[in-house]
Every structure is written in structure tokens, then in C-alpha cells.
Backbone as CSV, one residue per row, in Angstrom:
resi,resn,N_x,N_y,N_z,CA_x,CA_y,CA_z,C_x,C_y,C_z
1,UNK,-61.996,-102.111,-167.279,-62.556,-100.715,-168.144,-61.982,-100.480,-166.975
2,UNK,-61.433,-98.720,-167.588,-62.270,-97.807,-166.729,-61.884,-96.674,-166.114
3,UNK,-62.901,-96.148,-165.260,-64.208,-95.331,-165.320,-63.734,-93.772,-164.884
4,UNK,-64.317,-92.999,-165.814,-63.725,-91.383,-165.580,-63.358,-91.322,-163.613
5,UNK,-63.014,-90.844,-163.399,-63.363,-90.634,-161.744,-63.467,-88.820,-160.947
6,UNK,-64.779,-89.009,-160.405,-65.246,-87.336,-160.139,-64.606,-87.450,-158.364
7,UNK,-63.214,-86.969,-158.049,-63.081,-87.173,-157.719,-62.140,-86.166,-156.290
8,UNK,-61.715,-84.983,-155.536,-60.334,-84.425,-154.747,-60.179,-85.514,-154.560
9,UNK,-58.353,-86.354,-154.188,-58.292,-86.691,-152.624,-58.788,-86.425,-150.921
10,UNK,-59.456,-85.383,-151.589,-59.567,-84.827,-150.028,-61.587,-84.642,-149.761
11,UNK,-61.799,-85.499,-151.133,-63.238,-85.982,-151.579,-63.333,-84.017,-151.650
12,UNK,-64.853,-83.519,-152.760,-65.829,-82.325,-152.244,-66.507,-81.509,-152.172
13,UNK,-66.530,-80.583,-151.282,-68.449,-80.222,-150.651,-68.095,-79.114,-152.730
14,UNK,-69.552,-79.994,-152.471,-70.120,-78.747,-153.641,-71.950,-78.185,-153.539
15,UNK,-72.076,-76.982,-153.370,-72.664,-76.201,-152.717,-73.097,-75.145,-153.753
16,UNK,-74.382,-74.629,-153.772,-74.813,-73.396,-154.349,-74.309,-73.055,-155.820
17,UNK,-74.584,-74.726,-156.902,-74.230,-74.039,-158.271,-75.960,-73.333,-158.518
18,UNK,-75.598,-72.011,-159.134,-76.820,-71.193,-159.308,-77.262,-71.504,-161.099
19,UNK,-78.468,-72.056,-160.694,-78.209,-72.342,-162.580,-78.548,-70.721,-162.968
20,UNK,-78.478,-70.551,-164.213,-78.153,-69.574,-165.231,-78.490,-69.599,-166.936
21,UNK,-78.083,-68.998,-167.643,-78.669,-69.720,-169.232,-77.323,-70.220,-169.575
22,UNK,-77.590,-70.740,-169.952,-76.603,-72.394,-170.497,-76.402,-73.557,-169.278
23,UNK,-76.892,-73.022,-168.054,-76.034,-73.744,-167.088,-77.307,-74.848,-167.101
24,UNK,-76.797,-75.984,-166.084,-78.658,-76.443,-165.277,-78.336,-76.698,-164.176
25,UNK,-77.749,-76.197,-162.887,-78.612,-75.828,-161.778,-77.706,-77.078,-160.783
26,UNK,-77.106,-77.689,-161.348,-77.184,-79.507,-160.799,-75.273,-78.987,-159.648
27,UNK,-75.557,-80.051,-158.831,-73.739,-80.589,-157.800,-72.575,-80.501,-159.393
28,UNK,-73.468,-82.023,-159.769,-73.324,-82.834,-160.799,-73.602,-82.684,-162.370
29,UNK,-73.244,-82.888,-162.910,-74.305,-82.447,-164.608,-73.147,-84.038,-165.052
30,UNK,-73.897,-84.652,-165.755,-73.287,-85.188,-166.656,-73.952,-85.117,-167.978
31,UNK,-73.244,-83.901,-169.355,-73.803,-84.458,-170.590,-74.590,-85.339,-170.990
32,UNK,-75.033,-85.772,-171.736,-76.176,-86.627,-172.689,-74.991,-87.556,-172.840
33,UNK,-75.585,-89.006,-172.869,-74.359,-90.132,-173.811,-73.087,-90.347,-172.603
34,UNK,-73.435,-89.568,-171.888,-71.884,-90.068,-170.667,-71.930,-91.400,-170.242
35,UNK,-70.394,-91.939,-170.473,-70.005,-92.816,-170.518,-69.099,-93.104,-169.405
36,UNK,-69.340,-94.766,-169.167,-66.956,-95.044,-167.751,-67.142,-94.199,-166.516
37,UNK,-68.517,-93.865,-166.465,-67.799,-92.481,-165.450,-68.243,-93.083,-163.677
38,UNK,-68.196,-92.627,-162.415,-67.592,-92.669,-161.513,-67.517,-91.524,-160.342
39,UNK,-68.257,-91.757,-159.518,-68.722,-90.249,-158.918,-68.466,-90.765,-157.836
40,UNK,-68.068,-90.034,-156.249,-67.753,-90.750,-155.070,-67.437,-89.819,-154.007
41,UNK,-67.626,-90.139,-152.997,-66.796,-89.641,-151.916,-67.132,-88.185,-151.908
42,UNK,-68.912,-87.587,-152.445,-68.638,-85.604,-152.957,-69.720,-85.768,-151.554
43,UNK,-69.924,-84.397,-150.583,-71.256,-83.955,-150.065,-71.362,-82.764,-150.760
44,UNK,-72.639,-83.301,-151.459,-73.563,-81.662,-152.286,-74.367,-81.693,-151.945
45,UNK,-74.509,-80.186,-151.192,-76.212,-79.479,-151.252,-76.437,-78.075,-151.612
46,UNK,-77.589,-77.191,-151.607,-77.915,-76.006,-151.868,-77.788,-76.515,-152.714
47,UNK,-78.029,-76.959,-154.010,-78.009,-76.050,-155.566,-78.992,-75.396,-155.354
48,UNK,-79.082,-75.181,-157.313,-80.619,-74.124,-157.695,-80.377,-73.608,-158.749
49,UNK,-81.840,-74.509,-159.387,-82.096,-74.285,-160.270,-82.863,-72.606,-160.721
50,UNK,-82.817,-71.766,-161.261,-83.089,-70.434,-161.070,-84.396,-70.471,-161.538
51,UNK,-84.674,-70.809,-162.837,-85.867,-70.736,-163.908,-86.348,-71.750,-164.348
52,UNK,-87.429,-72.461,-163.394,-87.529,-74.245,-162.714,-87.684,-74.190,-161.715
53,UNK,-88.050,-72.770,-161.287,-88.899,-72.537,-160.099,-87.862,-73.282,-158.166
54,UNK,-86.840,-73.350,-158.726,-85.733,-73.864,-158.133,-85.336,-75.755,-157.551
55,UNK,-86.190,-75.847,-158.828,-85.200,-77.121,-159.032,-84.385,-77.605,-159.166
56,UNK,-83.682,-78.369,-157.642,-82.551,-79.398,-158.223,-81.654,-81.069,-158.542
57,UNK,-80.396,-80.722,-159.121,-79.731,-82.298,-158.833,-79.371,-81.870,-157.203
58,UNK,-79.145,-83.019,-157.333,-77.522,-83.825,-156.581,-76.778,-83.695,-157.557
59,UNK,-76.482,-85.046,-158.109,-75.863,-85.612,-159.638,-77.093,-85.684,-160.631
60,UNK,-77.399,-85.505,-161.557,-77.565,-85.860,-162.604,-77.386,-85.285,-164.286
61,UNK,-77.736,-86.703,-164.763,-77.477,-87.033,-166.478,-78.972,-87.291,-167.214
62,UNK,-78.309,-87.097,-168.327,-78.853,-88.014,-168.965,-78.445,-88.912,-170.820
63,UNK,-78.975,-90.299,-170.791,-78.823,-90.556,-170.347,-77.015,-91.361,-170.464
64,UNK,-76.929,-91.632,-169.436,-75.792,-92.460,-168.891,-75.314,-94.092,-168.631
65,UNK,-74.353,-94.627,-169.423,-74.138,-95.698,-169.743,-72.632,-96.490,-168.918
66,UNK,-73.271,-97.242,-168.696,-71.663,-97.474,-167.371,-71.343,-96.277,-165.944
67,UNK,-72.241,-96.057,-165.523,-71.582,-95.910,-164.479,-72.077,-96.136,-163.256
68,UNK,-71.666,-95.533,-162.695,-70.883,-95.960,-160.590,-70.938,-94.509,-160.098
69,UNK,-72.321,-94.636,-158.877,-72.273,-93.399,-157.689,-71.962,-93.631,-157.095
70,UNK,-71.240,-92.949,-156.075,-71.581,-95.160,-154.454,-70.698,-93.283,-153.690
71,UNK,-71.064,-94.386,-152.212,-70.377,-93.062,-151.239,-70.914,-91.834,-151.202
72,UNK,-71.560,-90.407,-151.735,-72.197,-89.318,-151.948,-73.037,-88.842,-150.771
73,UNK,-72.931,-87.968,-150.146,-74.211,-87.807,-148.806,-74.757,-86.360,-150.492
74,UNK,-76.084,-86.444,-150.474,-76.216,-85.603,-150.385,-77.813,-84.964,-149.521
75,UNK,-77.808,-83.317,-150.058,-78.612,-83.318,-149.278,-79.476,-81.677,-149.533
76,UNK,-80.736,-81.173,-149.215,-81.354,-79.449,-149.697,-81.089,-79.402,-151.162
77,UNK,-81.513,-80.933,-151.574,-82.128,-80.438,-153.371,-83.462,-80.581,-152.905
78,UNK,-83.851,-80.844,-154.367,-84.560,-80.145,-154.767,-85.363,-82.520,-155.268
79,UNK,-83.275,-82.967,-155.811,-83.743,-84.203,-156.649,-82.525,-84.801,-156.061
80,UNK,-82.325,-85.438,-155.507,-81.001,-85.967,-155.039,-79.448,-86.942,-156.809
81,UNK,-80.163,-87.685,-156.964,-79.522,-88.643,-158.584,-81.040,-88.740,-159.427
82,UNK,-80.569,-88.378,-160.316,-81.481,-88.380,-161.655,-80.888,-88.337,-162.784
83,UNK,-81.716,-89.292,-163.361,-81.066,-90.370,-164.642,-82.502,-89.589,-165.774
84,UNK,-83.047,-88.447,-166.085,-83.171,-88.128,-167.027,-82.981,-88.538,-168.324
85,UNK,-83.957,-88.293,-169.567,-84.392,-89.055,-170.943,-83.626,-90.239,-171.430
86,UNK,-83.325,-90.676,-172.166,-84.142,-91.782,-172.359,-82.394,-93.136,-172.340
87,UNK,-82.540,-93.881,-172.094,-81.725,-95.298,-171.866,-81.559,-95.679,-170.984
88,UNK,-80.726,-94.454,-169.745,-79.956,-94.458,-168.831,-79.233,-96.247,-168.339
89,UNK,-78.112,-96.984,-168.334,-77.946,-98.193,-167.892,-76.685,-98.529,-167.817
90,UNK,-76.561,-100.098,-167.081,-75.645,-100.828,-166.549,-74.657,-100.016,-165.698
91,UNK,-75.919,-99.007,-164.626,-75.039,-98.584,-163.808,-75.315,-98.757,-162.559
92,UNK,-75.149,-98.435,-161.459,-75.232,-98.007,-159.890,-75.087,-97.573,-159.151
93,UNK,-75.982,-97.569,-158.331,-76.254,-96.189,-157.726,-75.960,-96.946,-155.836
94,UNK,-75.458,-96.808,-155.425,-74.173,-97.719,-154.406,-74.361,-96.927,-152.404
95,UNK,-74.630,-97.616,-151.642,-73.949,-96.650,-150.291,-74.252,-95.354,-150.643
96,UNK,-75.697,-94.551,-151.103,-75.314,-92.799,-150.500,-76.119,-92.369,-149.601
97,UNK,-76.015,-91.871,-149.464,-77.183,-91.015,-148.394,-77.508,-89.665,-148.426
98,UNK,-78.809,-89.241,-148.931,-80.108,-88.640,-149.691,-81.459,-88.068,-148.799
99,UNK,-80.754,-86.887,-148.395,-82.056,-86.723,-147.367,-82.285,-85.361,-147.387
100,UNK,-83.181,-84.736,-146.589,-83.562,-83.295,-147.888,-84.443,-82.620,-148.741
101,UNK,-84.752,-83.714,-149.275,-84.641,-83.908,-150.815,-85.991,-83.378,-151.110
102,UNK,-86.540,-83.082,-151.527,-88.075,-82.591,-151.319,-88.425,-82.803,-153.009
103,UNK,-88.284,-83.208,-154.456,-88.778,-84.079,-155.088,-88.595,-85.962,-154.690
104,UNK,-87.366,-86.525,-154.737,-86.914,-88.047,-154.231,-85.866,-87.435,-154.307
105,UNK,-85.539,-88.928,-153.336,-84.183,-89.552,-153.494,-83.051,-89.817,-154.328
106,UNK,-83.316,-90.489,-155.749,-83.091,-91.726,-156.341,-83.957,-91.600,-157.750
107,UNK,-84.015,-91.222,-159.301,-85.555,-91.303,-159.448,-84.132,-91.976,-161.563
108,UNK,-84.905,-93.401,-161.943,-84.218,-93.835,-162.992,-85.989,-93.456,-164.118
109,UNK,-85.507,-92.739,-165.048,-86.622,-92.223,-165.803,-86.525,-92.866,-166.943
110,UNK,-87.543,-93.399,-168.365,-87.474,-92.909,-169.313,-86.858,-94.515,-170.124
111,UNK,-87.139,-95.922,-169.710,-86.279,-97.012,-170.706,-85.168,-96.895,-170.182
112,UNK,-84.877,-97.209,-168.881,-83.535,-97.196,-168.932,-82.991,-99.247,-168.340
113,UNK,-82.481,-99.656,-168.571,-81.982,-100.763,-167.624,-80.511,-101.441,-167.878
114,UNK,-80.956,-102.652,-166.842,-79.080,-102.743,-166.306,-79.221,-101.941,-164.676
115,UNK,-79.287,-101.390,-164.555,-79.112,-100.936,-163.461,-79.701,-101.681,-161.484
116,UNK,-78.360,-101.270,-160.976,-78.945,-101.938,-159.872,-78.562,-99.896,-157.993
117,UNK,-78.831,-100.409,-157.209,-79.722,-99.358,-156.260,-79.944,-99.777,-155.584
118,UNK,-78.653,-99.818,-154.094,-77.997,-100.527,-153.253,-78.336,-100.474,-152.098
119,UNK,-78.076,-100.007,-150.743,-77.432,-100.274,-149.643,-77.725,-98.675,-150.062
120,UNK,-78.066,-97.312,-150.211,-78.851,-95.980,-149.684,-79.867,-96.020,-148.723
121,UNK,-78.945,-94.588,-147.865,-79.894,-94.872,-146.868,-80.734,-93.187,-146.736
122,UNK,-81.896,-92.836,-147.307,-82.914,-92.595,-147.658,-84.554,-92.043,-147.326
123,UNK,-83.502,-91.241,-146.448,-84.693,-90.427,-145.338,-85.166,-88.503,-145.198
124,UNK,-86.358,-88.632,-144.658,-87.402,-86.799,-145.210,-86.882,-86.894,-146.941
125,UNK,-87.392,-87.906,-147.449,-86.880,-87.439,-149.057,-89.282,-87.027,-148.660
126,UNK,-89.180,-87.224,-150.881,-90.761,-86.611,-150.932,-91.395,-88.094,-151.049
127,UNK,-90.176,-88.199,-152.493,-90.092,-89.722,-152.788,-88.878,-90.352,-152.823
128,UNK,-89.291,-92.095,-152.336,-87.542,-91.919,-151.720,-86.861,-92.351,-153.428
129,UNK,-86.467,-94.007,-153.765,-86.775,-94.333,-155.863,-87.849,-94.112,-156.715
130,UNK,-88.697,-93.203,-157.270,-89.164,-93.015,-158.175,-88.912,-94.229,-159.745
131,UNK,-90.091,-94.101,-160.061,-89.317,-94.977,-161.018,-89.703,-94.678,-161.961
132,UNK,-89.739,-94.842,-163.560,-90.908,-93.764,-164.140,-90.438,-94.565,-165.568
133,UNK,-91.812,-94.729,-166.119,-92.405,-95.197,-167.705,-91.363,-96.572,-167.257
134,UNK,-90.564,-98.107,-168.963,-90.102,-98.642,-168.157,-89.414,-98.290,-168.188
135,UNK,-88.598,-100.055,-167.532,-87.344,-100.429,-166.405,-87.327,-101.668,-167.326
136,UNK,-86.297,-102.476,-167.615,-85.560,-103.241,-167.651,-84.867,-103.661,-166.645
137,UNK,-84.378,-105.117,-166.244,-83.317,-105.852,-165.394,-82.926,-104.836,-164.739
138,UNK,-83.534,-104.080,-163.834,-83.316,-103.222,-162.432,-83.193,-103.583,-161.490
139,UNK,-82.317,-103.420,-160.818,-83.462,-104.348,-159.016,-82.763,-103.115,-158.012
140,UNK,-83.829,-102.885,-157.124,-83.416,-102.476,-155.756,-83.284,-103.745,-154.605
141,UNK,-81.945,-102.989,-153.948,-81.656,-104.529,-152.698,-81.462,-103.757,-151.733
142,UNK,-81.856,-103.894,-150.742,-80.883,-103.345,-148.995,-80.562,-101.662,-149.322
143,UNK,-82.509,-101.358,-149.933,-82.731,-99.854,-149.270,-82.998,-99.523,-148.372
144,UNK,-82.614,-97.637,-147.366,-83.043,-98.210,-146.024,-83.709,-96.548,-145.774
145,UNK,-84.972,-96.756,-146.301,-85.618,-96.205,-146.848,-86.920,-95.085,-145.780
146,UNK,-86.681,-94.235,-144.950,-88.024,-93.371,-143.794,-88.005,-92.088,-144.063
147,UNK,-88.988,-92.238,-143.243,-89.542,-90.228,-143.492,-89.836,-90.029,-144.609
148,UNK,-90.938,-90.954,-145.639,-90.831,-90.426,-147.008,-92.360,-90.436,-147.350
149,UNK,-92.947,-89.528,-147.329,-94.540,-89.051,-148.239,-94.360,-91.066,-149.103
150,UNK,-93.644,-91.256,-150.127,-93.488,-92.058,-150.960,-92.410,-93.028,-150.700
151,UNK,-92.190,-94.424,-149.967,-90.873,-94.957,-150.365,-90.602,-94.683,-151.318
152,UNK,-91.528,-96.311,-152.364,-91.017,-96.687,-153.594,-91.659,-96.297,-154.552
């Protein structure tokens, strides 16, 4: 399977994405029903969503299928990595470093399936890994979570 890759040869630093009407205030945002993508080796921080009290995503998506998010450093965000809406599935969130996120580091929301979240280092956040509503076939393995209000 070929993945769409989001990375420059020298990695990316993504900072200061401000939400205006029609945008999302995320460092990287995947459109609805995106599939077969790989986001890796990025530094993402200090993004801002103006219309929603400053909430932002380092990496966010709606209904992702067959995805890999790995090796990213995400900090100074409201939300580190978030899967919104229904049915994100067949994905891997691995080897990321997430810190200083006010709400959560990784969030799987609404009917996700067949995802692996492993080997992430998470600290100084509100909730380390947030599981919301129905999740099936989800694995959480070897994550290091500390200095958080809630771990998982």
C-alpha cells in the first residue's frame, strides 16, 4: 500500500497557524475520509484556533483510514493528535513526543477501530490518551505517560 507522505527532506517546523474563517487552526489537518497517509518527522507547536477560545490541534483529522503518524514532536497546543467524528480506523500513532498540551495528547473519538497507539512519550498535558465513546480493536502499548492530570 502506498501512503501519501507529509514531510520535507529536512523535516518541517509548523508553527503559528491561526484559524480564520474557513480554516482549522491546526498544524496539519486532514480532510474528511482521508486515507493512506503518513505524517512523520515534523515539529508542530503554537497553533491557535481564534473562534473557539484558542483550542488547536497539532495534527487533526476527521474520519481517517489507513494512516501512520510517527516521529513527530508536538507541544504548546490545546490538543496534540486528534481524530474527530466517526470511524477513524486502521491506523498507527507511534513514536511521537507530545508535551505542554492543555487538553490532551492523543484523542480517539467516536467509533474508532483497529488502531495502535504505541511508544509515544507524553508529559505535562491535561489527559495523556483520551478514549471517547465506542472503540473496538484498539491497542495501547508501551506508551510513557507522566506528569498529567489523567493518564488514560
